[in-house]
N, C-alpha and C positions, 0 to 999 in steps of 0.2 A: 226465557226470562232474561238471559244475559244480553240477547240482541235488543230487547226492549229497554234494558237499563242503559246500554250503549247509545241507543237512539235518544234516550232522555238526556244523557250527558251532551250529546251533539246539539240537540235542540236548545239546551241551556246555554251552551257556548255561543250559539247564534242569536241568542236573545229572543227565541221563539217560546214565549211562556206557555201558550196553550198546548203546543206539542210536547213540551217538557212535562206538563201535568199528565197528559194522555199516556205517554210511555212510562212514566214513573208509576202511575197507578196500574198499568198493565203488568209491569215487572212485579209489583207487590202481589197481584193476583196469581202470578205464575210461580213465584218463589216459595219453597217449602217453609212452613212455620218455624222450623228449627234452623234455618239458614240465617242466623242472627246477623252475621257480618254484612251479607249482601242486602238483606232487608233493611238494615240500618242505612246503607248507602242510598237505597231507593227512597226511604222515608226522609232522609236529609235533603235530597234533591227536591222532593215534593214540597216539603215544608218551606224551604227557602224560596221556592217559586211562588207559593201562596203568599209569602211575606212580600216579595218584590211586586206582586200583582195587587197588593192591598187587601187580599183576602185574609185578614189577620185572624179572624175567628177560626178559619180552617187551619191556619198555621198553628194556632194554640192547641186545637184538638189533636193535630198530628204530633206535636212535641209532647203533649200530655200522654198520648198512647206510648210513645217511645220511652218516656220517663217511667211509666208503669212497668214496661218490659224490663228496663234496667233495674228497677226496684226488686222485681222478682228474681233477677239474676244476682242481686247483691252488689251491683255496681253503683254505689251511692255517690261516688265522685262525679260520674256522668250526670246523675240526677241533679246534683247541686249546680253543676255548670249549665245544664239545660234550663234550670229555673230562671237564670238571668235572662235568657231569650224570651221566656214566657212573660216575665215582668216588663220587658221592653215593649213587647207586643201589646200588653195591657195599657201601658202608657199611651201608645199610639191610638188605642181605642178610647182614650179619655177616662179610663177606669183606674185612677191613681190609687184608690183605697185597696183594690184587689192586687195591684202591683206591689204595694207596700206589704201586704200580707204574704205574697209570694216570696219576696225577698227575705222577710223575717223567718218564714218557715224553712227556707233554704239555709239560712244561717244557723238555725236550731239543728237541722239535720247535719250540717257540716261539723258543728260542735260535738255531735255524738260519734263522729267517725274519724276524728284525729287530724293531725297536721296536713296530711295529703289533701283532705277535703277543705280544710280551713284556708290553706294557702291559695285557693282559687276564688276566695270571696271578696277580693278587693273590688271587683266589678259590682258586687251586690251592695257593699257599703257605699260605693260611689252613686249607685242608682238610688239608694235610700236618701243619701245626702241631697241629691237634686230634687227628689220629691218633697223633702222638708223645706228646701230652699224655695221651691215653687209655692209652697203654702205660707211662706213667711216665718217659718219656725227656725230662726237662726241658730238657736242652741243645739237642737238635734242635727241640723245640717252640718254644723261645725264638728260635732262629735263624730259623725259617720265619715266626714271628709278626712279627718285626722286618722281614723282607723283605716280608711282606704289607702292613704299614703303609706302607712306602716306596712300593710299587707301587700301593697304593690311592689315592695322591694323583694318579696318572696314568691310572687305569683309565677306560675308556669304558662299562663295564657299570653300568647304572642301579641295580641292587640292592646295590651294594657297601656303602654306608654302613649299610644295614640289617643286612647279614650281619656286618659288623665290630662293630656295637654288640651284637648278640646273642651273638657269640663272647666279647666282653669281659665281658658280663654273666655268662656261664657260668663264666668264670675267677674273677670276683669272688665269685660264689656258692660256688664250691668252696673259696675261701680264707676263707669265713665272713663276708665283707663284704656282707651281705644288703641293706643300705640302698643302697649304691652299685649293686649288681646291679639293684635296682628302678629306680633313676634311669636306668641305661643302657637298660633295657627301655622305659622311657617315651620316651627319645630315639630308640630304634629304631622305635617306633610312629610317631613324627613323620616319619621319613624312609622309611617303608615304601612301596614301589611294587609294585603287583600285577603279577606276570609270569605266564608260562604254567606255571611250576613250582608244583606244589601246595604250599599253606601247611600243612604237616603238624604244625608246632609253633607254634600261634598265641600271640601275645604275652600275651593274657589268661590262657591256661593256664600259661604259663611263670611269670607273676606269681603265680598261685594256688599253684604249688608253693613259691615262696619264702615266701608268706604262711604256708603250713603249717610251714615250717622256723622261721619267726618265732614260732610259737605263736599264730597269728591265724586259726584255722579259720573264724571268722565271715566273713572276707573271701573265703576259698576257697568257702565254702558259698553266698555271694551270687553268686559267679561261676557256680557250677554251676547255680543256680536261673535265672540270666539266660540261660544257654545251654540250659536245659530238659533237662539231662542226668539220666539215671536208671540205676540198676543193672540195670534190665530192658531197656535199649535193645538193639536190634540193633547188631551191631558192623560196623565198616568200617575199612579202612586209613586213610582220610582223617580219621577221628575217633579213631583209636587212642590218640594222645597225650592227648587230652582224657579218654577213658575211663580211661586209666591214672592220670591225675591225680585223677579222681573216686574211683578205687579207693584211692588213698592217703588221700583225705579220709575214706573210710568203712572204713579198714583193719581195724578191729576188728569190723565187721559181717559175720557169716557169709554174708550174701547177696552179698557182694562176690566170693565164690569162684566163683559161677556165671558172673559177668561175665568174670572172669579166665580161666576155662576156655574160654569162647567166643572170647575174644581169642587165646588160645594155639592153639586149634584152627585158626582162620583163618590165623594166622601160619605154622603148620607146614604147612598145606595149600599155601601159596604159597612154601614154603621160605625164608621170611624169618627167618633165624637171628638177625639183629640185633634184630628185634622180639621174637622168642621169648625172647631173653636178657633184655630189659627186662621182659617179662611174668613170667618165672620169678622174677626178683628181687623183684618186688612180691608174687608168690604166697608166696615164702618169708617175707617180712615179715608178710604177712597171717596166715598160719598161726601164726606165732610170736605175733603180737598176740592171736590167738584162743586161745592156749594149746595149740596142736597142734604140739609140737616135732618129732615124727617126720615129719609132712607138710612142715614147714618145712625140715628137713634134706634130705628127698627132692627138693624143688624146688631147693634150693641145689646139690645134687649135679649135677642136670641142667644148671643154669646154669654151674657150673664146667667141665663137660664141653664145653659150647659155647664158653666163653670162653678156655679154656687154649690151644688151637691158634693163636689170633690174638693172644694176649698182652694181653688186656684187664686193666686194673688200676683205673683211676679209676672205672669204672662201679660197682665194689664199694665203693671207699673213699668215694665221694661219698654213699653211703647212710648213713654214720655208724656210731655205736656199736652199734646193733641188729644191723647186718650184721656188724660185727667180731666180736661175741659168737657169732653163728651160725657164722662161719668158724672161729673158735677151737674151738668145740665139734666141728666136722667134722674139724679138723686133729688132734684127739687120737687119732683112729683111724689109726695109723701104717700099717695095711694098705691104706688107701685109696690107689688108684693116683695120685691127684693131690695127695697130701699136700705134696709139694714146692711145687706151685703155691699151695696154701693158705698155706703158710709165707711165700711171697713176698708174697702179698696182706697178710698180717698185718704183715709188716715195713713195707709201704707205709702202713698205718694208723698205725704208731707213729713214722714219720719226723717229726722236729721241724719245725714250720712257723714261720718268722720272724714275729714279731708285726708286723702292719701298722702303719704309722706313725700311723694314726688312733688306735690303741690307746694310743700314747704321748701323743698330743695331749690325750686325755681327762684326763691328769694335770696339764695346765697350768691352774693355778687362776686365772690372770689373763686367760684368754680368756672371752669371752661365751658361746661355744658351740664345740665342736670342729669342725674342718674334716673333711669327708668325703674319701674317697680320690680322688674325681673332682676336688674342689676343690683338693686338693694338687697334682694333675697340672696344673691350670690355673695355680696359683700358681707352680710351677716355670717354666712357660713365660712368665709375666709378668716373670720375672727376665731373660729373654733380650731380644734386640733385635727380636724378631718383633712385627709390628703386630697389632692385634686381629683383623682378618680373616684374617691368616696363621695365628694361633693357632687360630682356628675351623676353618680348613682342615686343620691338622695333627691336631686332635682329631676331625675328621670330624663336626662339629656345625654347626648353623645359627648365624649371628651373634647371633640373639636368645637362643639357649641359652647361648652364650658370655657374653653380657652378663648373663644371670641368674646364672651361676656367679660372675662378677666382682663383681656387686652383693652376693651372699651372702658372698663372701670379705671384702669391705670391711666389711660389717656385723659379721661375727664378729671381725674384727681391730680394729674400732673406728677405722677410718681412712676417708679419702674420696678417695684417689688411688693410682695404681699405684705410684709411688715410695714413698709412705708404707707401702703394704702390704708391699713388699719389705723395707723397713727394719724394720717391726714383726715380720715373719716371721723375719728374722735374729736379732732380740732373743730371740725365742721358740725359736730353734734348730729351725726347721721344715724347713730345707733339708738 
């Protein structure tokens, strides 16, 4: 059994997913039922490998069996922590409603078992917040985001700062504050800690997408070259996000269609509806960019059919004007069964968005340079009684990052002290 487990670890380190599964399963067959520690090791290796391979259903079943064993042993903290992984997998499968229930049940369980369990639920509240954000329920999204921020100060899970920064970057990107989104991704990279969970959305790929939105394809192209990506690549779940980013970069190139077809075939074979939805939206935009409106609308119809039962909203809205025009074209067909859903999406596109404060700051003629959204957050906290280290903790950044923000604020305001910065900010009506 130990030899099989060692071989599973070696295969995992070499990226040989098939051999990892083979030896982890063999180890489980050979290990005694009461050897909980080593069986837990083998199960963890097996489930993570299924996850990285895109076999999300198998990963959910494996984690579910593990959670059942931990429940029988009374280890409820492990059960709560594992529920977050199950919910993430369900989101990947496009089953947001099940993910929502999984998060909520885990929160209820944590509440029954005291602070030790509750202190690891920042991840769960953040997951719920992003689900409600995806559905356009801003009230519930804000509630759970606030709770996540509070609990994040107490969590014992090492990857929390990374997850928090990535989520904040996503929200800033959606609000159109692309520079702050990039700053947050850079901060996320600094606090990244590798865990057993597959890194399916690498920071570099996330940054490349923002560069495309900024009209800087040269930077995205440099990323693709550095990664050695090609439209002719074999596809895998582990690199799906990168290949979809490459497809966005080459959106008007007809050769992108074959890559997207391969990605979609793999997603559908593994019943990953979340992946299929992402791919179909890029397909629709690619066909439209290539002047093939019928194919674009066909891909959009398939995407709408997948998205409507789960109430997806932001995944369409965040694609911007090109997607809005396609949905508008589709909605003109009043015989279309999902025309009501299309109307709902169009309404979400046209909802007014409050101008970020940084847009107002640009109008201040007596400032050296406008403050970014992140610098505004720091400035507001400088006005409080919190010390520098306490502000860094609240922002979930390192003391060095906090000092960099403070130095930039002082330079932009033309001051050299915290008190002077507050006074100058009040004169400029920045609070």
